SEGU-448191 format. One line per 8 residues: number of its first residue (from 1); for each residue x, y, z of C-alpha. Coordinates in pm, whole numbers, plus 50000, padded with zeros to 5 digits. Example, Ala and Ser with C-alpha at 12.3 -4.5 7.8 and 13.67 -1.06 7.14 Angstrom:
// residues 2
1> 51230:49550:50780 | 51367:49894:50714
END
This chain:
// residues 326
1> 76648:40583:68921 | 76543:40418:68597 | 76241:40200:68535 | 76463:39892:68546 | 76556:39954:68908 | 76356:39781:69178 | 76095:40022:69307 | 76018:40052:69675
9> 75700:40120:69860 | 75707:40191:70234 | 76064:40070:70236 | 75977:39731:70087 | 76112:39622:69746 | 75862:39553:69471 | 75892:39359:69148 | 76128:39532:68899
17> 75958:39696:68604 | 75962:39479:68290 | 75870:39646:67963 | 75747:39325:67799 | 75506:39261:68086 | 75375:39618:68066 | 75331:39592:67688 | 75130:39274:67728
25> 74911:39439:67989 | 74850:39733:67755 | 74801:39489:67465 | 75039:39688:67247 | 75002:39572:66885 | 75313:39431:66724 | 75283:39539:66363 | 75463:39821:66181
33> 75760:39803:66419 | 76026:39622:66211 | 76354:39815:66161 | 76423:40006:65837 | 76737:39813:65730 | 76723:39644:65391 | 77031:39432:65462 | 77184:39270:65773
41> 77550:39229:65863 | 77596:38943:66109 | 77930:38896:66286 | 77998:38603:66518 | 78109:38713:66867 | 78096:38489:67177 | 78036:38775:67420 | 78006:38930:67660
49> 77820:39193:67460 | 77815:39556:67567 | 77495:39761:67567 | 77560:39863:67204 | 77647:39593:66951 | 77908:39764:66734 | 78089:39975:66993 | 78055:39714:67267
57> 78220:39426:67084 | 78579:39519:67171 | 78682:39567:66808 | 78963:39805:66720 | 78857:40155:66619 | 78949:40107:66254 | 78741:39788:66240 | 78444:39965:66400
65> 78477:40248:66148 | 78490:40006:65854 | 78187:39809:65974 | 77993:40130:66034 | 78082:40257:65687 | 77973:39929:65527 | 77637:39942:65705 | 77579:40304:65605
73> 77671:40237:65243 | 77463:39921:65214 | 77168:40025:65434 | 77254:39733:65662 | 77185:39663:66028 | 77480:39537:66232 | 77422:39238:66460 | 77654:39032:66676
81> 77561:38664:66677 | 77660:38360:66882 | 77556:38002:66931 | 77334:37916:67225 | 77517:37765:67522 | 77418:37666:67873 | 77443:37959:68114 | 77801:37991:68233
89> 77939:37762:67962 | 78195:37906:67717 | 78074:37995:67369 | 78319:37929:67089 | 78355:38192:66816 | 78431:38054:66472 | 78494:38383:66295 | 78183:38353:66080
97> 78002:38650:65931 | 77712:38691:65691 | 77563:38956:65467 | 77189:38915:65417 | 76981:39099:65159 | 76614:39109:65257 | 76481:39337:64982 | 76172:39191:64814
105> 76287:38995:64511 | 76654:39008:64616 | 76653:38776:64919 | 76992:38615:64973 | 77238:38499:65239 | 77616:38493:65196 | 77844:38344:65463 | 78214:38398:65511
113> 78482:38334:65773 | 78779:38534:65899 | 79063:38446:66134 | 79029:38767:66335 | 78805:39075:66344 | 79088:39278:66190 | 79027:39086:65865 | 78660:39188:65841
121> 78712:39517:65651 | 78902:39345:65369 | 78649:39062:65355 | 78357:39304:65329 | 78535:39494:65055 | 78537:39182:64835 | 78225:38984:64919 | 78232:38792:64592
129> 78553:38617:64695 | 78522:38619:65074 | 78170:38474:65098 | 77959:38195:64952 | 77583:38194:64893 | 77364:37978:65117 | 77010:37850:65069 | 76964:37785:65441
137> 76738:38023:65634 | 76872:38201:65941 | 76684:38236:66270 | 76801:38523:66488 | 76672:38543:66845 | 76741:38860:67043 | 76904:38764:67373 | 77081:39093:67445
145> 77041:39119:67820 | 77289:39408:67858 | 77060:39613:67634 | 76731:39510:67794 | 76658:39245:68056 | 76342:39127:67879 | 76542:39027:67572 | 76749:38778:67769
153> 76469:38656:67996 | 76231:38580:67711 | 76476:38535:67424 | 76719:38276:67560 | 76451:38006:67614 | 76332:38055:67256 | 76688:38035:67122 | 76754:37718:67322
161> 76446:37543:67185 | 76524:37643:66827 | 76891:37547:66861 | 76797:37201:66986 | 76606:37135:66663 | 76789:37356:66411 | 77140:37412:66553 | 77300:37534:66230
169> 77029:37789:66155 | 76981:37938:66502 | 77176:38226:66652 | 77138:38443:66957 | 77180:38805:66855 | 77207:39159:66984 | 76929:39420:66998 | 76682:39396:66710
177> 76451:39674:66830 | 76122:39646:67014 | 76246:39523:67352 | 75889:39526:67484 | 75793:39268:67221 | 76036:39001:67350 | 76091:38731:67258 | 76188:38881:66922
185> 76280:38653:66632 | 76410:38761:66289 | 76358:38522:65999 | 76615:38570:65723 | 76654:38621:65435 | 76305:38776:65416 | 76368:39003:65712 | 76044:38910:65882
193> 76053:39034:66241 | 75831:38849:66486 | 75745:38942:66842 | 75616:38768:67154 | 75721:38430:67017 | 75655:38166:67287 | 75924:37903:67341 | 75650:37640:67309
201> 75573:37756:66955 | 75919:37858:66834 | 75997:37543:66636 | 75661:37550:66459 | 75708:37919:66380 | 76046:37847:66217 | 75921:37545:66027 | 75619:37737:65901
209> 75860:37997:65766 | 76057:37723:65589 | 75731:37629:65416 | 75674:37990:65312 | 75407:38054:65574 | 75378:38296:65865 | 75135:38364:66150 | 75018:38728:66111
217> 74951:38752:66484 | 75324:38738:66554 | 75450:38955:66267 | 75593:39293:66363 | 75669:39363:65999 | 75922:39313:65726 | 76252:39496:65771 | 76326:39760:65511
225> 75965:39858:65447 | 75818:40187:65565 | 75601:40157:65878 | 75290:40260:65682 | 75355:39978:65434 | 75404:39729:65717 | 75074:39844:65867 | 74894:39809:65534
233> 75028:39456:65488 | 74916:39363:65837 | 74560:39487:65791 | 74518:39313:65456 | 74675:38988:65582 | 74409:38977:65850 | 74128:39077:65617 | 74219:38815:65354
241> 74353:38553:65598 | 74677:38565:65398 | 74964:38370:65557 | 75214:38336:65272 | 75548:38503:65339 | 75590:38652:64993 | 75230:38770:64952 | 75125:39136:64936
249> 75454:39275:64808 | 75468:39656:64813 | 75387:39827:64483 | 75399:40187:64600 | 75320:40426:64884 | 75215:40791:64885 | 75193:41035:65171 | 74910:41285:65133
257> 75078:41628:65096 | 74775:41801:65247 | 74735:41547:65528 | 75083:41407:65617 | 74935:41153:65860 | 74742:40986:65579 | 74913:40724:65363 | 74789:40538:65056
265> 74971:40208:65006 | 74948:39980:64704 | 75018:39609:64748 | 75037:39332:64490 | 74718:39131:64530 | 74744:38761:64619 | 74856:38548:64322 | 74949:38868:64137
273> 74587:38939:64045 | 74591:39319:64039 | 74655:39538:64341 | 74510:39614:64681 | 74496:39980:64779 | 74508:40050:65151 | 74462:40383:65328 | 74605:40418:65679
281> 74635:40716:65911 | 74923:40776:66150 | 74859:40900:66502 | 75067:40921:66821 | 74951:40823:67168 | 75126:40849:67503 | 75220:40529:67685 | 75154:40538:68061
289> 75480:40350:68125 | 75829:40338:67965 | 75868:40138:67645 | 76193:39972:67756 | 76319:39841:68088 | 76599:40095:68098 | 76402:40404:68000 | 76358:40660:68273
297> 76023:40796:68162 | 75715:40714:67959 | 75718:40769:67584 | 75484:40776:67284 | 75375:40504:67044 | 75272:40546:66684 | 74919:40446:66596 | 74796:40345:66251
305> 74425:40363:66189 | 74293:40157:65901 | 74077:40395:65700 | 73984:40169:65407 | 74112:39910:65167 | 74004:39839:64814 | 74067:39543:64586 | 73971:39538:64216
313> 73764:39850:64261 | 73543:39710:64540 | 73567:39909:64865 | 73571:39679:65167 | 73735:39888:65437 | 73640:39959:65797 | 73786:40186:66061 | 74016:40049:66329
321> 74271:40190:66571 | 74591:40018:66676 | 74925:40119:66828 | 75276:40043:66706 | 75620:40154:66808 | 75816:40388:66578
END
């Protein structure tokens, strides 16, 4: 029996385990948990979605192989996307796809359209002719219930609210990582991954992003950056009350060869005025419960302790301990 099954006590059913509820009870921190991909490949698919996005889409084997090869070559994360529809209502698929670059300084979105999935490999092989650049941001909301129940339960209400206000920018999507942080929202092209986004605040979150602003309390991290860098950005955002999306760009990171858990991260200081040096230490702790609804046993979480941070030669750091998922 997995953690997602209904447990019984004295023959009576109890409430099914939900990883997002457990994470809230534990107060798991969000930061340093964004995925490593520097690009995103989005392919429109009305569903149903299988547990795994690429292999559960029903594409022919040669199409799956081509999409997998593209993602490996371009360090891209594959996502199925669809428009939000009322439960039980059909969702039309328009054959759209997008390639998003979320590397700092290279942010871009290119949209294309194909008549059938079989045409995707050729389209991806010639993006210059098969796609057009777009200045519109993209809001992805994980609603992948076949992967984790929490994603659908918490994600679909967020997607519905966003779609009502920004229908052309909003997409439901497959697993983005961090099921226990649902509702998860990805803001593209910057690759900002947010967690525990309430439906009541979703529109304001998106519109803040459009203005170049973000709430650090909701930020899991920026996709494509090393977890230690994401952690350093988080700590300094809080210390400096820095909300600008593009602030604190990474300038370098070094792992201590004599102490592999210790990282020194350099960030561009706000307004480009020098650098901020941040020292964090990695540590693992055991979770008392599974980290996803479908996991059969408890697992470990990665912890980043803030050792110190220094700006313009003035040490201002303190010690803190927080937990993040790998």
